[in-house]
Every structure is written in C-alpha cells, then in structure tokens.
C-alpha positions, 0 to 999 in steps of 0.5 A: 691198842695194846692187844694190837701192838702185842699181836704185831710183835708176835706175828712180825718175826713169823712173817720175816721167817716165812718170807725169808724161807720163801725167797731162799726156796725160790733161789735154790729152785732156780739154781737147781733148774738152771743146772738141770737145764744146762745139762739137758741143753748140752745133751740136746746140742750134742745129739743134734750136732751128731745128727747134723754132722751125719747128714753132711757126711752122708751127702759127702759120701755120695761124691765119694761113691760116684768118683771113678777108681784109678787102677795102675797095672804093674808091668814086668820090666818097669824099672821106674817103680820100686820093687814093692810098689805093687798095684795101688787104688786111688779115689778122688778125695773130698778136698778135690770136690769141695773147698773148706768154705763149702763144707762149712756152709753145708754144716751151717745149713744143717745146724740151722735146720736143727735149731743150732744157729748160734752154736759155734763149731770147727771142722776137719776132713781127714783121710782116716780117723786121725785128726792130724791127717787133714785134707780140709780144716776150718781156721781154728780146728787144730787149736780146738782139737788139742783141748779135749777137756772142754770141747765136744768132738763128733767123728763121722766116717764118710762111707762111700755107697756100695757099687765100686769094686775094691772099695774096702781096700781104700781107708774111709775119710772122716768128718770131724766136728768140734764144738768149742767150750760147749758149756760156755756156749750153753750159758751164753744161749741162756743169758736172757733167761738168766738175766730175766730170772735175776731181774725178777728175783731182784724185784721179789727181794726188793718187794720183800725189803719194802714189805719189811721196811713197811712193817717196821715203820708200821710197828714204829708208828704203832709204838709212837702212837701208843706213847703219844696217847699215853703222854697226851692223857697224862699231860691233860689229866694232871691239869684237869685234876688240879682244876677240879680240886681248885673248883672244889676248893672255891666252893668251900665256904671258908675259902669263899670268905677269904678273898686271897684264897679265892684269888690263889685258887683262881690263879691255879685254874688260870695257869692250868688252863694256859698249860692245856691251851699250850698243849693244844697249840703244840698239837695243832702246830704239828698238824699244820706242819704235817699239811705244810700249812705253816704260815710265816710272816718273814721280816727283819728282826734282831736275833739278840732281842728274840733270845732275851725275850725267850730267856725271860720266860724261863727265869722261874724254871732256871731258879727252880733248878738252882741254875745260872745263865752265861750269855755271850752275844758276840755277833756284830750283826744279829739282823736276820729275816725270820718269823718273829713268833716261830723263831722265838718258839724255836729258841724257847724250845731249845731253852726249855729242852736244856732246862728239862733235861738238866738236874740241879745246879744248871749252867746254861750257856747262850752265845752268838758269833758271826759265821760268814753269811750266817748268824750262829747261835749256840745253846749249851747245858750241863744236863744229862746228855744224850747217847748216839741213838738219841742224837740221831733221832732227836728231830723225829716226830714224837720221839722222846729220849729215855731219861732213866731215873729223871721222871719229871720230863714231860711232853709229846716229843714234838718240840725238836721236830718243830725246831727242825721244821722252823729252821728248815723253812728259814733255810738255816741249819741245826747241829747237835753235839752231846755227851751222855752225862755231861750235857748237850749243845745245839748250834743253830745257823740262820742266814743274815739279812742282806744289808740295804 
C-alpha cells in the first residue's frame, strides 16, 4: 500500500506536467495554423478576385470594341467651335451600355464561379485609372475607396478589342474592384472552424481538469484508506492486547484463588469487548450510510431528555478531564420528530468530540433555545479548537483533524460524517464555529414537532 502511494506521489506531478505541455502545444499549433490559414485565404481571395474582375473586364471590352466611333470634321469658317477644338473622337462609354446593377450582377456571378460567394465587394467604372472620374459605382464605393489600409483594391483596364481605327487615341476605361476589410471577411468566413476548434479545445481542457480532479481524488482516497487502515489496526490491536493479557492473568493460579481479581480481569475483558463491538458498529453504520440504508424509526421525542441521557454516559470522561458541565436548557418547546437511537448517537458524538479534543479543566456548555420552527442545540467547549481547513472538512468521511501534541485522540474519522448524515435525514442543519486554541461550538437546528 505504501509503495503504491509513493509511486502515485511521484507519477502525479509528471502526469500534470505532460498533459499541461500537450495542451499548450495544441493551443500554440492551432493559433499558428489559424494565422497561416488566414494569410493563405487572403491571398487566395485576392487572386480569385483579380481573375473574376479580369473576366468581367474582358466581357465589357467586347462592347467597347464593337461600338462605332463618332468622327467630327473641322470645317473652315465654322465660328461656333473654338479655335483649338480640332478633330475629336468619341466612343460610347460602359455606362451607356450597362447599369450599375448589371455590372454588379456580372461581378457576383463571376465571384460565385470562383467560390467567393460570401465575399463582399464594391466596384466602380472610371474613364481612366483615377478612382474619382467615375462613370458607374456601387453604393459604398467612394467610402471604401478612401480606406487604402484595410481594403484590397483591384484595377483592371477595359481594353477594346483591335479593329477600330484611332483606338489608341481614346483613353481606356477601368474597372476598379474593392474588397472592404479583407482580413475581417476572412475571419468571418472561418468562424465555424474557429468555433469548432474552441469547442474541442474546451472539451480537451475539461477532460484534463476532470482527469486531474480524478487523480487528486484518487490520491486523497489512497491517503484516507491508508489512514483508516492504520487507525483501525491501532483501535483493534490495543483491546486485543489488553484481552490477551487479561486472559493470561486469569490463568494464573494466584489470580484464580482470588475472586475479586478474577472479577477485575473479567470486567476488563468485557469492557474491551464492548469497545471493539462499538468500533465494529461504527464501521457498519458507515457502510449502511454509503448504501443509503439507514433505517429510522421517527417519532415524537423530547430533545432535553435525549441530551441528559447522552451526557450521563460521559460523566467518567468528564471527571478524567477535571471538567465541568454548564447546562442551560432554555427552550420552551423541545419536542421534535426524530429517531431516538440515531439522534442520541448524534448528540453523543458531539459530546464525545468536545471531550476528546479538550485538555485538562474542560468546560462543556450545553444549551437549547427556541429558534422559530426549529429547536437550536449548542454544544460548546474550551478545547484545542480547529483551523479554517479543519472546519471546512470536518464532516468529510474518514477526515481527522491534526491534533499536534495531543496523541490520545483516537477514532476512524467517521463520527462527524455520521452526525452530518443523521442531521440531514432529520431535515435539520448543523454549523461549526471554532477558534484555534480557544475551543469549538457546534450548533444543531432540528425542526420542532407540529402541535396536535
């Protein structure tokens, strides 16, 4: 048992470190992967957007090429024209062939073919590469064109097909496409992947937490089991040794010749046997509580009577501690619905606990008061007290408070757990107040019986 405990103590930190490193590694890899994936996706969108815009510009250029030129001759004596007017060449613009809705529709269709269905864009058609000489534009084009830091811009010339004379004399129109805040759009397109990664990471972290908790609980149970076996061995070994010595004494001829000696050693055997039976009963009660098979015989009883009966059983122990008891049973109504045996055991455990964890000159104060629909019972001592950790864990099964130099405290750590179980079954409450070195006070509140 000890070797297993030592092995767990050594392996546990290693397991924690390995799992923690694995989790950190997974998180770092995911962050790196998302960063690289984002950069790659931005490049893909930009490249596909250029291809889609180019395809639309080529389609628009066909209309630019088949449109007839208008030639305006300069005739002598034409006074209506300025002197420097000369010969001009014009061609119908893209805006004369298409509306902004039609161009947007073409761009959207091309985007859909490039698997860019969810990518938002703005566009404009200009008479040259200047974004402000606009012929056509989408609703938010001007607004997005001003932000050159976050937005991606694609400019494609609309080049008429060859075949028209003097084509080079007319400046090209341009199709300008803007993808607003490309980085944000990429993150939005990956939102389900990010959520999935976060969910699975959370599941892994939760599993890690559950594993650590299970390991800690297993470690704690191993410690409790070791302590319980050691305590149980000690508790049974002492009375068995005493019985063995008493039996050997009874076999002595001199003792056999003296009836009073025979009676003395027989009494020791009986007392030690009762002591062992009490330990066995305690362990059996714990087993029944684990199986939730605690059978109760609930009836109306007077709590003051149960308190006096429980206290009478500890007169010798109180005298051994040179102690005194202060009783103030001030409750006007002490009738409760309870199991007489178990509720008496509850009170006995609290009184026994006060005596065990006290030094010499014990002062035990027992009082009752009416507390609404409850009877409040207080059992207070001037013993060694408890620290905050002990107060927090006092009702845990097998837990035993560290008593420092006080070595006469024995038990299995089941008494307070039994008290909590019994008070819960009686639908009552129990509270502990304690100051280290000054003593403890257990306050029990149990519902009063209804008046007939």
